[in-house]
DRENDO-1510 file (C-alpha; in Angstrom, 1 decimal, always signed):
<recs>
REC; n; res; u; v; w
REC; 1; MET; -11.5; -85.2; +208.1 .
REC; 2; PHE; -14.6; -85.6; +206.0 .
REC; 3; GLN; -16.7; -88.8; +206.2 .
REC; 4; ILE; -17.1; -90.1; +202.6 .
REC; 5; GLN; -20.8; -90.9; +202.9 .
REC; 6; THR; -21.5; -87.6; +204.5 .
REC; 7; LEU; -19.6; -85.6; +201.9 .
REC; 8; THR; -21.3; -87.6; +199.0 .
REC; 9; GLY; -24.7; -86.9; +200.6 .
REC; 10; TRP; -24.1; -83.2; +200.7 .
REC; 11; ILE; -23.0; -83.2; +197.1 .
REC; 12; ARG; -26.3; -84.9; +196.1 .
REC; 13; VAL; -28.2; -82.4; +198.1 .
REC; 14; ILE; -26.5; -79.4; +196.5 .
REC; 15; TRP; -26.3; -81.0; +193.0 .
REC; 16; PRO; -29.2; -83.4; +192.6 .
REC; 17; ARG; -28.5; -84.1; +189.0 .
REC; 18; ALA; -24.8; -85.0; +189.5 .
REC; 19; ASP; -23.8; -88.4; +188.1 .
REC; 20; HIS; -21.3; -90.8; +189.7 .
REC; 21; GLU; -18.5; -89.4; +187.6 .
REC; 22; ALA; -19.2; -85.8; +188.9 .
REC; 23; ILE; -19.7; -86.9; +192.5 .
REC; 24; GLU; -16.4; -88.8; +192.5 .
REC; 25; LEU; -14.5; -85.9; +191.1 .
REC; 26; VAL; -16.0; -83.4; +193.5 .
REC; 27; ARG; -15.5; -85.7; +196.5 .
REC; 28; SER; -11.9; -86.5; +195.7 .
REC; 29; THR; -11.2; -82.8; +194.9 .
REC; 30; ALA; -12.8; -81.7; +198.1 .
REC; 31; ILE; -10.5; -83.9; +200.2 .
REC; 32; ALA; -7.4; -82.8; +198.3 .
REC; 33; LEU; -8.5; -79.2; +198.4 .
REC; 34; PHE; -9.0; -79.4; +202.2 .
REC; 35; LEU; -5.4; -80.5; +202.7 .
REC; 36; LYS; -4.1; -78.0; +200.1 .
REC; 37; ILE; -5.9; -75.1; +201.9 .
REC; 38; ILE; -4.4; -76.1; +205.2 .
REC; 39; ALA; -1.0; -76.2; +203.5 .
REC; 40; GLY; -1.5; -72.9; +201.7 .
REC; 41; GLY; -2.7; -71.3; +205.0 .
REC; 42; LEU; +0.4; -72.5; +206.8 .
REC; 43; VAL; +2.7; -71.3; +204.1 .
REC; 44; PHE; +1.0; -67.9; +204.1 .
REC; 45; ILE; +1.2; -67.6; +207.9 .
REC; 46; PHE; +4.8; -68.7; +207.9 .
REC; 47; SER; +5.6; -66.0; +205.3 .
REC; 48; VAL; +3.8; -63.3; +207.3 .
REC; 49; VAL; +5.7; -64.3; +210.5 .
REC; 50; LEU; +8.9; -64.4; +208.6 .
REC; 51; ALA; +8.4; -61.0; +207.1 .
REC; 52; ARG; +7.4; -59.5; +210.5 .
REC; 53; PHE; +10.6; -60.9; +212.1 .
REC; 54; LEU; +13.1; -60.3; +209.3 .
REC; 55; GLY; +11.8; -57.3; +207.3 .
REC; 56; ALA; +11.8; -57.0; +203.5 .
REC; 57; GLU; +15.6; -57.4; +203.1 .
REC; 58; GLY; +15.9; -60.4; +205.4 .
REC; 59; THR; +12.9; -62.0; +203.8 .
REC; 60; GLY; +14.5; -61.5; +200.4 .
REC; 61; ILE; +17.7; -63.2; +201.5 .
REC; 62; TYR; +15.7; -66.2; +202.9 .
REC; 63; PHE; +13.6; -66.6; +199.7 .
REC; 64; LEU; +16.7; -66.4; +197.5 .
REC; 65; ALA; +18.5; -69.1; +199.5 .
REC; 66; LEU; +15.2; -71.2; +199.4 .
REC; 67; THR; +15.0; -70.8; +195.7 .
REC; 68; MET; +18.5; -72.2; +195.1 .
REC; 69; THR; +17.9; -75.0; +197.5 .
REC; 70; THR; +14.7; -76.0; +195.7 .
REC; 71; VAL; +16.4; -75.9; +192.3 .
REC; 72; ALA; +19.2; -78.1; +193.7 .
REC; 73; ALA; +16.6; -80.6; +195.0 .
REC; 74; VAL; +14.8; -80.7; +191.6 .
REC; 75; LEU; +18.0; -81.3; +189.8 .
REC; 76; GLY; +19.0; -84.0; +192.2 .
REC; 77; ARG; +15.8; -86.0; +191.7 .
REC; 78; VAL; +16.5; -86.1; +187.9 .
REC; 79; GLY; +12.8; -86.5; +187.2 .
REC; 80; LEU; +12.4; -89.7; +189.1 .
REC; 81; ASP; +9.5; -88.4; +191.3 .
REC; 82; ASN; +7.0; -88.1; +188.4 .
REC; 83; ALA; +8.2; -91.3; +186.8 .
REC; 84; LEU; +7.9; -93.1; +190.1 .
REC; 85; LEU; +4.3; -92.0; +190.5 .
REC; 86; ARG; +3.4; -93.6; +187.2 .
REC; 87; PHE; +5.4; -96.8; +188.0 .
REC; 88; VAL; +4.0; -97.3; +191.4 .
REC; 89; SER; +0.4; -96.8; +190.3 .
REC; 90; ALA; +0.7; -99.4; +187.5 .
REC; 91; HIS; +2.4; -102.1; +189.7 .
REC; 92; ALA; +0.2; -101.5; +192.7 .
REC; 93; ALA; -2.8; -102.4; +190.5 .
REC; 94; MET; -1.0; -105.8; +189.9 .
REC; 95; GLN; -0.1; -106.1; +193.6 .
REC; 96; ASP; +3.6; -106.4; +192.6 .
REC; 97; TRP; +4.9; -105.1; +195.9 .
REC; 98; ARG; +8.4; -106.6; +195.4 .
REC; 99; GLN; +8.9; -104.8; +192.1 .
REC; 100; ILE; +7.8; -101.5; +193.7 .
REC; 101; GLU; +10.1; -101.9; +196.6 .
REC; 102; GLU; +13.1; -102.8; +194.5 .
REC; 103; VAL; +12.7; -99.9; +192.1 .
REC; 104; PHE; +11.8; -97.5; +194.9 .
REC; 105; ILE; +15.1; -98.3; +196.6 .
REC; 106; ARG; +17.0; -97.7; +193.3 .
REC; 107; CYS; +15.2; -94.3; +193.0 .
REC; 108; VAL; +16.2; -93.4; +196.5 .
REC; 109; ARG; +19.8; -94.3; +195.9 .
REC; 110; VAL; +20.0; -92.2; +192.7 .
REC; 111; THR; +18.3; -89.3; +194.3 .
REC; 112; LEU; +20.5; -89.5; +197.3 .
REC; 113; LEU; +23.6; -89.3; +195.1 .
REC; 114; GLY; +22.1; -86.6; +192.8 .
REC; 115; ALA; +20.8; -84.4; +195.5 .
REC; 116; GLY; +24.0; -84.8; +197.5 .
REC; 117; ALA; +26.0; -83.7; +194.5 .
REC; 118; THR; +23.9; -80.7; +193.7 .
REC; 119; GLY; +23.8; -79.7; +197.4 .
REC; 120; LEU; +27.6; -80.0; +197.7 .
REC; 121; ALA; +28.1; -77.9; +194.5 .
REC; 122; LEU; +25.8; -75.2; +195.9 .
REC; 123; PHE; +27.7; -75.3; +199.2 .
REC; 124; LEU; +31.0; -74.8; +197.4 .
REC; 125; CYS; +29.7; -72.0; +195.3 .
REC; 126; ALA; +28.1; -70.1; +198.1 .
REC; 127; ASP; +30.8; -67.4; +198.2 .
REC; 128; VAL; +30.8; -66.9; +194.5 .
REC; 129; LEU; +27.0; -66.6; +194.3 .
REC; 130; SER; +26.8; -64.3; +197.3 .
REC; 131; GLU; +29.5; -61.8; +196.3 .
REC; 132; GLN; +29.9; -62.0; +192.6 .
REC; 133; VAL; +26.4; -62.9; +191.4 .
REC; 134; PHE; +24.0; -61.3; +194.0 .
REC; 135; SER; +26.4; -58.8; +195.6 .
REC; 136; THR; +25.0; -59.8; +199.0 .
REC; 137; PRO; +27.8; -60.9; +201.4 .
REC; 138; ASN; +25.2; -62.0; +204.0 .
REC; 139; LEU; +23.8; -64.6; +201.6 .
REC; 140; ALA; +26.8; -67.0; +201.8 .
REC; 141; GLY; +26.3; -68.1; +205.4 .
REC; 142; VAL; +22.5; -68.4; +205.0 .
REC; 143; LEU; +22.9; -70.5; +201.8 .
REC; 144; ARG; +25.4; -72.9; +203.4 .
REC; 145; TRP; +22.9; -73.7; +206.2 .
REC; 146; MET; +20.0; -73.9; +203.8 .
REC; 147; VAL; +21.9; -76.5; +201.7 .
REC; 148; LEU; +21.4; -79.0; +204.5 .
REC; 149; GLY; +17.8; -79.2; +203.3 .
REC; 150; VAL; +18.5; -80.3; +199.7 .
REC; 151; VAL; +18.8; -84.0; +200.3 .
REC; 152; PRO; +15.8; -84.4; +202.7 .
REC; 153; LEU; +13.7; -82.1; +200.4 .
REC; 154; ALA; +14.5; -84.3; +197.4 .
REC; 155; LEU; +13.8; -87.6; +199.3 .
REC; 156; LEU; +10.6; -86.5; +200.9 .
REC; 157; THR; +9.2; -85.5; +197.5 .
REC; 158; LEU; +10.1; -89.0; +196.3 .
REC; 159; HIS; +8.3; -90.6; +199.2 .
REC; 160; ALA; +5.2; -88.4; +198.7 .
REC; 161; GLN; +4.9; -89.4; +195.0 .
REC; 162; GLY; +5.3; -93.0; +196.0 .
REC; 163; LEU; +2.4; -92.7; +198.5 .
REC; 164; GLN; +0.3; -91.0; +195.8 .
REC; 165; GLY; +1.0; -93.9; +193.5 .
REC; 166; MET; -0.3; -96.2; +196.2 .
REC; 167; ARG; -3.5; -94.0; +196.3 .
REC; 168; LYS; -2.6; -92.8; +199.8 .
REC; 169; PHE; -3.6; -89.3; +198.9 .
REC; 170; ARG; -4.0; -87.9; +202.4 .
REC; 171; GLU; -0.6; -89.2; +203.5 .
REC; 172; ALA; +1.0; -88.0; +200.2 .
REC; 173; LEU; -0.4; -84.5; +200.5 .
REC; 174; PHE; +0.5; -84.2; +204.2 .
REC; 175; VAL; +4.2; -85.2; +203.4 .
REC; 176; LEU; +4.5; -83.0; +200.3 .
REC; 177; ASN; +2.6; -79.9; +201.3 .
REC; 178; VAL; +1.5; -79.8; +204.9 .
REC; 179; ALA; +4.2; -81.2; +207.2 .
REC; 180; VAL; +7.1; -78.8; +206.4 .
REC; 181; PRO; +5.2; -75.5; +207.1 .
REC; 182; LEU; +3.4; -77.2; +210.0 .
REC; 183; VAL; +6.6; -78.1; +211.7 .
REC; 184; SER; +8.7; -75.1; +210.7 .
REC; 185; LEU; +6.1; -72.5; +211.9 .
REC; 186; PRO; +6.5; -73.0; +215.7 .
REC; 187; LEU; +10.3; -73.4; +215.2 .
REC; 188; LEU; +10.3; -70.0; +213.5 .
REC; 189; PHE; +8.9; -68.4; +216.6 .
REC; 190; LEU; +11.6; -70.0; +218.7 .
REC; 191; MET; +14.6; -69.3; +216.5 .
REC; 192; ALA; +14.0; -66.2; +214.3 .
REC; 193; PRO; +13.9; -63.6; +217.1 .
REC; 194; SER; +17.3; -64.6; +218.4 .
REC; 195; PHE; +19.1; -65.8; +215.3 .
REC; 196; GLY; +17.4; -63.8; +212.5 .
REC; 197; VAL; +17.6; -65.3; +209.0 .
REC; 198; ILE; +19.8; -68.2; +210.1 .
REC; 199; GLY; +17.2; -69.1; +212.7 .
REC; 200; ALA; +14.5; -69.2; +210.0 .
REC; 201; VAL; +16.7; -71.4; +207.9 .
REC; 202; TRP; +17.3; -73.8; +210.8 .
REC; 203; ALA; +13.5; -74.0; +211.3 .
REC; 204; TYR; +13.1; -75.0; +207.6 .
REC; 205; VAL; +15.9; -77.6; +207.6 .
REC; 206; ILE; +14.7; -79.2; +210.8 .
REC; 207; ALA; +11.2; -79.4; +209.3 .
REC; 208; THR; +12.4; -81.0; +206.1 .
REC; 209; VAL; +14.3; -83.7; +208.0 .
REC; 210; GLY; +11.3; -84.4; +210.3 .
REC; 211; THR; +9.0; -84.6; +207.3 .
REC; 212; LEU; +11.3; -87.0; +205.6 .
REC; 213; ALA; +11.1; -89.2; +208.7 .
REC; 214; ILE; +7.3; -89.1; +208.5 .
REC; 215; GLY; +7.4; -90.0; +204.8 .
REC; 216; ILE; +9.7; -93.0; +205.4 .
REC; 217; TRP; +7.4; -94.3; +208.1 .
REC; 218; ARG; +4.2; -93.9; +206.0 .
REC; 219; TRP; +5.8; -95.5; +203.0 .
REC; 220; ARG; +6.9; -98.5; +204.9 .
REC; 221; SER; +3.4; -98.8; +206.3 .
REC; 222; ALA; +1.8; -98.6; +202.9 .
REC; 223; ILE; +3.7; -101.5; +201.3 .
REC; 224; PRO; +2.2; -104.9; +202.2 .
REC; 225; ARG; +4.6; -107.4; +203.6 .
REC; 226; GLU; +2.7; -110.4; +202.1 .
REC; 227; PRO; +4.2; -112.3; +199.1 .
REC; 228; SER; +3.5; -110.6; +195.8 .
REC; 229; ILE; +3.3; -111.7; +192.2 .
REC; 230; ARG; +6.6; -111.2; +190.4 .
REC; 231; SER; +6.1; -109.4; +187.1 .
REC; 232; GLU; +8.5; -108.5; +184.4 .
REC; 233; SER; +10.9; -105.7; +185.4 .
REC; 234; TRP; +10.6; -102.4; +183.6 .
REC; 235; SER; +12.8; -100.3; +185.9 .
REC; 236; SER; +14.8; -99.4; +182.8 .
REC; 237; GLU; +11.6; -97.9; +181.3 .
REC; 238; LEU; +11.1; -96.0; +184.5 .
REC; 239; PHE; +14.6; -94.4; +184.3 .
REC; 240; ALA; +14.2; -93.7; +180.6 .
REC; 241; SER; +10.9; -91.9; +181.1 .
REC; 242; SER; +12.4; -89.8; +183.9 .
REC; 243; ILE; +14.6; -87.9; +181.5 .
REC; 244; PRO; +11.9; -86.0; +179.6 .
REC; 245; LEU; +10.0; -85.5; +182.8 .
REC; 246; PHE; +13.2; -84.2; +184.3 .
REC; 247; TRP; +13.5; -81.5; +181.7 .
REC; 248; THR; +9.9; -80.6; +182.0 .
REC; 249; SER; +10.3; -80.2; +185.8 .
REC; 250; VAL; +13.5; -78.2; +185.4 .
REC; 251; PHE; +12.0; -75.7; +183.0 .
REC; 252; GLN; +8.8; -75.4; +185.0 .
REC; 253; LEU; +11.0; -74.6; +188.0 .
REC; 254; THR; +12.9; -72.1; +185.8 .
REC; 255; ILE; +9.6; -70.2; +185.1 .
REC; 256; LEU; +8.9; -70.0; +188.8 .
REC; 257; TRP; +12.3; -69.1; +190.2 .
REC; 258; VAL; +14.3; -67.2; +187.5 .
REC; 259; PRO; +12.6; -63.9; +188.3 .
REC; 260; ILE; +13.7; -64.2; +191.9 .
REC; 261; VAL; +17.2; -65.0; +190.9 .
REC; 262; LEU; +17.4; -62.1; +188.4 .
REC; 263; LEU; +15.8; -59.8; +191.0 .
REC; 264; GLY; +18.5; -60.7; +193.4 .
REC; 265; THR; +21.1; -60.0; +190.7 .
REC; 266; TRP; +19.7; -56.7; +189.2 .
REC; 267; ALA; +17.4; -55.3; +191.9 .
REC; 268; THR; +17.5; -55.0; +195.7 .
REC; 269; MET; +16.8; -57.6; +198.4 .
REC; 270; LYS; +13.7; -55.5; +199.3 .
REC; 271; ASP; +12.4; -56.2; +195.7 .
REC; 272; VAL; +13.0; -59.9; +196.3 .
REC; 273; GLY; +11.2; -59.8; +199.6 .
REC; 274; LEU; +8.2; -57.9; +198.1 .
REC; 275; TYR; +7.9; -60.3; +195.1 .
REC; 276; GLY; +8.3; -63.4; +197.4 .
REC; 277; ALA; +5.6; -62.2; +199.7 .
REC; 278; ALA; +3.2; -61.5; +196.7 .
REC; 279; THR; +3.8; -65.1; +195.4 .
REC; 280; ARG; +2.9; -66.5; +198.8 .
REC; 281; VAL; -0.5; -64.8; +198.5 .
REC; 282; VAL; -0.9; -66.2; +195.0 .
REC; 283; VAL; -0.2; -69.7; +196.4 .
REC; 284; LEU; -3.7; -69.7; +197.8 .
REC; 285; ILE; -4.9; -69.7; +194.1 .
REC; 286; THR; -2.4; -72.3; +192.9 .
REC; 287; MET; -3.2; -74.6; +195.8 .
REC; 288; ILE; -6.8; -75.0; +194.5 .
REC; 289; VAL; -5.6; -75.6; +190.9 .
REC; 290; MET; -3.1; -78.2; +192.2 .
REC; 291; SER; -5.7; -80.0; +194.3 .
REC; 292; VAL; -7.9; -80.5; +191.2 .
REC; 293; ASN; -4.9; -81.6; +189.1 .
REC; 294; SER; -3.8; -84.2; +191.6 .
REC; 295; VAL; -7.2; -85.9; +191.3 .
REC; 296; LEU; -7.7; -85.5; +187.5 .
REC; 297; ALA; -4.4; -86.9; +186.3 .
REC; 298; PRO; -5.3; -90.6; +186.7 .
REC; 299; THR; -8.9; -89.9; +185.6 .
REC; 300; PHE; -7.7; -88.4; +182.3 .
REC; 301; SER; -5.4; -91.3; +181.7 .
REC; 302; SER; -8.1; -94.0; +182.4 .
REC; 303; LEU; -10.7; -92.3; +180.1 .
REC; 304; PHE; -8.2; -91.8; +177.3 .
REC; 305; ARG; -7.1; -95.5; +177.4 .
REC; 306; LEU; -10.8; -96.5; +177.4 .
REC; 307; GLY; -11.4; -94.3; +174.4 .
REC; 308; ASP; -14.2; -92.5; +176.1 .
REC; 309; ILE; -13.6; -89.0; +174.6 .
REC; 310; ALA; -17.1; -87.9; +175.5 .
REC; 311; ALA; -16.4; -88.5; +179.2 .
REC; 312; LEU; -13.0; -86.9; +178.8 .
REC; 313; LYS; -14.7; -83.7; +177.5 .
REC; 314; ARG; -17.3; -83.7; +180.4 .
REC; 315; VAL; -14.6; -84.2; +183.1 .
REC; 316; SER; -12.4; -81.5; +181.5 .
REC; 317; ARG; -15.3; -79.0; +181.4 .
REC; 318; LEU; -16.5; -79.9; +184.9 .
REC; 319; SER; -13.0; -79.5; +186.4 .
REC; 320; ALA; -12.5; -76.1; +184.8 .
REC; 321; THR; -15.9; -74.9; +186.0 .
REC; 322; LEU; -15.3; -76.2; +189.6 .
REC; 323; THR; -11.8; -74.6; +189.7 .
REC; 324; THR; -13.2; -71.2; +188.4 .
REC; 325; VAL; -16.0; -71.2; +191.0 .
REC; 326; ALA; -13.6; -72.0; +193.8 .
REC; 327; VAL; -11.0; -69.4; +192.8 .
REC; 328; ALA; -13.3; -66.5; +191.8 .
REC; 329; PRO; -13.8; -65.2; +195.4 .
REC; 330; ILE; -10.0; -65.2; +196.1 .
REC; 331; ILE; -9.2; -63.4; +192.8 .
REC; 332; THR; -12.0; -60.9; +193.4 .
REC; 333; PHE; -10.6; -60.1; +196.9 .
REC; 334; VAL; -7.1; -59.8; +195.5 .
REC; 335; MET; -8.2; -57.3; +192.8 .
REC; 336; LEU; -10.2; -55.2; +195.2 .
REC; 337; TRP; -7.9; -55.0; +198.2 .
REC; 338; PRO; -4.3; -55.9; +197.1 .
REC; 339; ASN; -2.5; -53.3; +199.2 .
REC; 340; ALA; -4.5; -54.4; +202.3 .
REC; 341; LEU; -3.4; -58.0; +201.7 .
REC; 342; MET; +0.2; -57.1; +201.2 .
REC; 343; SER; +0.2; -54.9; +204.4 .
REC; 344; ILE; -0.4; -58.1; +206.4 .
REC; 345; PHE; +3.3; -58.8; +205.9 .
REC; 346; GLY; +4.2; -55.4; +207.4 .
REC; 347; ASN; +4.2; -51.8; +206.5 .
REC; 348; GLU; +7.2; -52.2; +204.2 .
REC; 349; PHE; +5.1; -54.5; +202.0 .
REC; 350; ALA; +2.0; -52.3; +201.7 .
REC; 351; ASP; +3.1; -50.8; +198.3 .
REC; 352; GLY; +3.3; -54.2; +196.7 .
REC; 353; GLY; -0.3; -54.4; +195.8 .
REC; 354; THR; +0.4; -53.9; +192.1 .
REC; 355; LEU; +2.6; -57.0; +192.1 .
REC; 356; LEU; -0.2; -59.0; +193.5 .
REC; 357; VAL; -2.7; -57.9; +190.9 .
REC; 358; ILE; -0.4; -58.7; +188.0 .
REC; 359; LEU; +0.4; -62.2; +189.4 .
REC; 360; ALA; -3.3; -62.8; +190.0 .
REC; 361; MET; -4.1; -61.9; +186.4 .
REC; 362; GLY; -1.7; -64.6; +185.2 .
REC; 363; GLN; -3.3; -67.2; +187.5 .
REC; 364; LEU; -6.7; -66.2; +186.2 .
REC; 365; PHE; -5.8; -67.6; +182.8 .
REC; 366; ASN; -4.4; -70.7; +184.5 .
REC; 367; VAL; -7.7; -71.3; +186.2 .
REC; 368; LEU; -9.9; -70.6; +183.1 .
REC; 369; THR; -8.0; -73.1; +180.9 .
REC; 370; GLY; -8.5; -75.9; +183.5 .
REC; 371; SER; -6.1; -78.8; +183.9 .
REC; 372; VAL; -5.0; -78.7; +180.3 .
REC; 373; GLY; -1.4; -79.5; +181.0 .
REC; 374; HIS; -2.3; -82.7; +182.8 .
REC; 375; LEU; -4.9; -83.5; +180.1 .
REC; 376; LEU; -2.2; -83.4; +177.4 .
REC; 377; MET; +0.3; -85.4; +179.4 .
REC; 378; MET; -2.1; -88.2; +180.3 .
REC; 379; CYS; -3.3; -88.4; +176.7 .
REC; 380; GLY; +0.1; -89.0; +175.1 .
REC; 381; HIS; +1.1; -85.5; +174.2 .
REC; 382; GLU; +4.1; -85.2; +176.7 .
REC; 383; ARG; +6.4; -83.9; +174.0 .
REC; 384; PHE; +4.2; -80.9; +173.3 .
REC; 385; VAL; +4.0; -80.2; +177.0 .
REC; 386; ARG; +7.8; -80.4; +177.3 .
REC; 387; ASN; +8.4; -78.2; +174.3 .
REC; 388; ASN; +5.7; -75.7; +175.4 .
REC; 389; VAL; +7.3; -75.4; +178.9 .
REC; 390; ILE; +10.8; -75.0; +177.3 .
REC; 391; GLY; +9.5; -72.3; +175.0 .
REC; 392; CYS; +7.7; -70.5; +177.8 .
REC; 393; ALA; +10.8; -70.7; +180.0 .
REC; 394; LEU; +12.8; -68.9; +177.3 .
REC; 395; LEU; +10.0; -66.3; +177.0 .
REC; 396; ASN; +10.1; -65.9; +180.8 .
REC; 397; PHE; +13.8; -65.3; +180.8 .
REC; 398; VAL; +13.7; -62.8; +178.0 .
REC; 399; CYS; +10.8; -60.9; +179.6 .
REC; 400; SER; +12.5; -60.9; +182.9 .
REC; 401; ALA; +15.8; -59.7; +181.5 .
REC; 402; LEU; +14.1; -56.9; +179.7 .
REC; 403; LEU; +11.7; -55.8; +182.5 .
REC; 404; ILE; +13.5; -56.4; +185.8 .
REC; 405; PRO; +16.5; -54.0; +185.3 .
REC; 406; ARG; +14.0; -51.2; +184.6 .
REC; 407; PHE; +10.9; -52.0; +186.7 .
REC; 408; GLY; +12.3; -54.3; +189.4 .
REC; 409; ALA; +9.7; -56.4; +191.2 .
REC; 410; ILE; +6.9; -55.2; +188.9 .
REC; 411; GLY; +8.9; -56.3; +185.9 .
REC; 412; ALA; +9.3; -59.8; +187.5 .
REC; 413; ALA; +5.6; -60.1; +188.1 .
REC; 414; THR; +4.8; -59.0; +184.6 .
REC; 415; ALA; +7.2; -61.5; +183.1 .
REC; 416; VAL; +5.7; -64.4; +185.1 .
REC; 417; ALA; +2.1; -63.3; +184.2 .
REC; 418; VAL; +2.9; -63.2; +180.5 .
REC; 419; THR; +4.5; -66.6; +180.7 .
REC; 420; VAL; +1.7; -68.2; +182.6 .
REC; 421; ILE; -0.9; -66.8; +180.1 .
REC; 422; ALA; +1.2; -68.0; +177.1 .
REC; 423; GLU; +1.8; -71.5; +178.5 .
REC; 424; ASN; -1.9; -72.1; +179.3 .
REC; 425; VAL; -3.4; -70.5; +176.2 .
REC; 426; SER; -1.1; -72.4; +173.8 .
REC; 427; ALA; -1.8; -75.7; +175.6 .
REC; 428; ALA; -5.6; -75.1; +175.4 .
REC; 429; ILE; -5.4; -74.4; +171.7 .
REC; 430; TYR; -3.4; -77.5; +171.1 .
REC; 431; ALA; -5.8; -79.6; +173.1 .
REC; 432; TRP; -8.7; -78.2; +171.1 .
REC; 433; PHE; -7.2; -79.1; +167.8 .
REC; 434; LYS; -5.7; -82.5; +168.8 .
REC; 435; LEU; -8.3; -83.9; +171.2 .
REC; 436; GLY; -11.4; -81.8; +170.4 .
REC; 437; VAL; -11.5; -80.7; +174.0 .
REC; 438; LEU; -11.6; -77.1; +174.9 .
REC; 439; SER; -10.8; -77.1; +178.6 .
REC; 440; VAL; -12.6; -74.0; +179.8 .
REC; 441; PRO; -15.7; -73.5; +181.9 .
REC; 442; ALA; -19.0; -74.5; +180.3 .
REC; 443; ILE; -17.4; -75.4; +176.9 .
REC; 444; GLY; -16.1; -78.9; +176.4 .
REC; 445; SER; -16.1; -79.9; +172.7 .
REC; 446; ARG; -16.3; -78.6; +169.2 .
</recs>
């Protein structure tokens, strides 16, 4: 891992005029980006190996089961992961470890019940989903095995957010992004050749359970055992704030996964496999954006509370510029050689280059508008973010319903790209009028 002084020294050499604010942002982002790149690379390699072992149809079945498992885990967390991040950050600053532990235990219990309920419902509905919704009889058995990952996936996310609230960024990113693909990849080589899709699912479930164990260990190590100052409990506020965050998470997930579900309903498993593979390439772009967002969220909140709008504009402009510079080579490569990238997954995937280009165009707007969603949430405009996400989720569903029956995977990619563009452009316009911040490269204020 990078040495802080060494990394800071290199930043000063490359950017002599950088102030402390810029250096801190670049340094923190570089560390987060390093871990995100590792995670993105592992996910990409896992997807390539999966496609090589299972083919387009088998890969489609796997991605469909994974989609429903992820949805069940999000529903089971009822928004507590994001609310917990805010709670832990505030109480860690006051060294109120007892309050953190008590509320964390409550969150774990609620998540355990919620994820257990959604996982059980998915298990019981496996036959109906397989035969009547997706017309894929082989899906039921795969889905029942994949359901075993719902509870550990929900709980490991909770532990990762708690670690991030304790400012244990490396541990949090490892648990949330790196550990599952790192553990599941060697297991995939062992299980997929003999057991096919079921073997791939076993690899994923074992990896989620192992990652949860790592998260529990790191969380217990992060909480000091010394006496703490007892502050007024606001766990009720935590659970109250989790509801709007829950709906935001649900509709964000809807935007991501509805196209795959509708592809499984109205198209073929090969279409699902092609689309799923293309999204795994685009993950390399989104990983960079997410690494910047993970660093910027607390920075935006602090600057807004201090009333330093000028610094808020500078950081917003800087973050958009850094993200664009970092992503530009990847998007250029995708635009020039999309078929070659897709052929890495196998010959069946070589004609999926058009999907890749369409998805990359949507992510280009995501990059150019910077971390505008986090900017608005940290500056007290959560309701707009929620309403914007809900509106874009409806737009995504309408576009998917209109385009997928006629164009298949290309229709799904188009629906997602249109939705991503609409969500980010509308948020950028709102931030410009409400905060005076235009979160795009080289432009920061009016």
